[in-house]
N, C-alpha and C positions, 0 to 999 in steps of 0.2 A: 208782033206785040208793042203795045205801046206802054211808055212809061210816064208815070206824072208823080209829080213831088207834090204833097200837100203841102200848103202854106206854111205851117209849122216846123217842118223838114226842111223846107226849103230855109226859112229863117235862122234855125240851126247849123245850116251849113255854111251861109253867108257868114254867122257869129264868129263859127269856128275858123273859116277864112280868114276873115280881119284879124283875129286874136291871134294866128300863125303870123299873119304879116306884119302886125304890129309889134309880136315879140322877138322877131327875127333882129339880131345882134348886128351892129355897125362893127368893123373891124378893119383896120389897114394893112397891106401886104407889101413886100419888097420883092421886085422879081428876081428872077435868079440870076448868081454872078458869076462870071468864069474869071477865076485867079489867075494873075500875072504877078512876075517877081516884084513888081513894085508896089503890091499890096504889103508886104513883109516890111514895115518899117523900123522895129526896134533891132536892138542889137542881140546879137546871137548868147544864148546863156552861155557862161562859162564854162560850167560845171555840165554838161548837155550829154557827155560821153558820146554814143553813137549816134546821136539824135543831131541831125542835119536840120532840120526845120521844125517851126513848132506854130500851130493856128490856134489863135483864139478868137471865138466868137462868144456873144451873149445874148440873149432874147429880153427886149424891152417888153413889159408888160404890164400894162396901164388900162383902166376903165373909169368912166365917170357913169354913176348909177343915177338914173331918174326913175321914181315912183310913180307906177301907175296904179289903177283904184285895187287890182288882184295880182300884180305881179311888179319887178324891176325889170326895167331894161336898162342895159348895160351898155354903151358906146365903147367897144376896145379898141386900144392903139396896142398892137402887138407887131413887133417889128423886129428881123435879125440884125444884128451890127456884127459886122468884122473888125474887130478891134486892131487896125494895123498898126495902133502905137505898142502892141502886146505879142504881135506877129512877129514872128524873124526867118530868117533863113542864113544858115553860116555859108556865104557864097566863096570863103575860102575852100572849102572843103567838097566844092561841088566842081568836078574836073571835067566836063563835059555838057553839050548842050542835051544829049539824050539823058542823061543823071537828071539835069534839072528838068526835063519834062517830066520822068518819072518822079520826081519830088512834088512837082504841082499837080500830077495827078493824084498823088496818093493824099497830099493836103487838102484837094478838092473835095475828096472822100469825108473828110472832117468838116468841112464848111457844107457838105451837101446834109450832112445828118442834122448839123442846126437847122438847116433849111428845111428839111423834113418836118423838124421839129415844129417850126415857127406855122407850116403850114397846118400840121395836126391839129395844134394850139388854135388856129382861127377858125377849122373846121369843126371842131369840138364847142366850142363857145356859141358860134353861131346857130346851133342846134339845140342849144340850151335855154329852157327857162327858166330865170331866177326868180327865187321867192326873199322873203324877209332874210334869210342866211345866205344871200349871196355874195359877201363877203370869205365866208369859209368855203362855198362851193367853188368860186373863183379860184380861190388858193390851192383847193384841195386838185382841181381839174388842173394846174399848172403844175402842181409838185407830184403827180402821178405823170404827167407826158415828159416832162423835165427829166425824172429819173429813168423812164424807158430810155431816152435817148443818150444820157450819161452813160449809161449800161451798155449801149450800141457804140458807142465812141470806144468804150474799153474794149469791147468784143472786136473791134475792126482793129485798133492796134496791136491786141493779143494775136488775133488769127493771123493779120499780114506780117508781124514781128516786126513793125514799123516801117513796110514795105520791103522787107529783104527775103520775105517767101514769096517770089513771084507769083506761082501757082495760086496762093490763096490771095494775091492782091488781084489777079484777073478773076478770081470769083466774084469779090467783092465788087469789082469795075463791072462784070455783069450784072449784080445785082443793083447797084448803083443805076446803072442806064434803065432797068425795068422801072425802078422807082419812081425816074423823073418822066420816062415815056407813060406811064401810066397814072400820074400826077391827076387828080381830079383839078377842073379848073379854078383860077381864083376868085 
């Protein structure tokens, strides 16, 4: 059986494909980073009680909008920042190489949560068509995804009891491994 497209249908398909290609957003991403003790440059918090390390990350979320005839094209600059000057390890309380490795593995989980947020933001804005309300929509997307990952971070520390619950830490480690393994390409 042969299929043929009428010129009008083919023309609409080409217009749709062109529209889709033109509305695809541009976004910048950082590659994944394995944490080392040298990444933690701040002084330990004096009132940290049982906390031996703290990881501080932020997401830089910026864009420029360009008005097109029927929509807005947004070029995004979204990237994860590991804030070395706000992240710390209390090395005086780390008694062995094995303990350092466990702490770094736990802190890597916090970093990975921020990385997953960055990647979800990039994928979401890349699939979104923006119209006159682009500022509201872009901020809504950011707020929704940011809230999701802030909660995930809280759940991670609560479940692992700041890494002291070894069984829960292993469960989270397996979860993180799968998330990285099945991460869509950048």
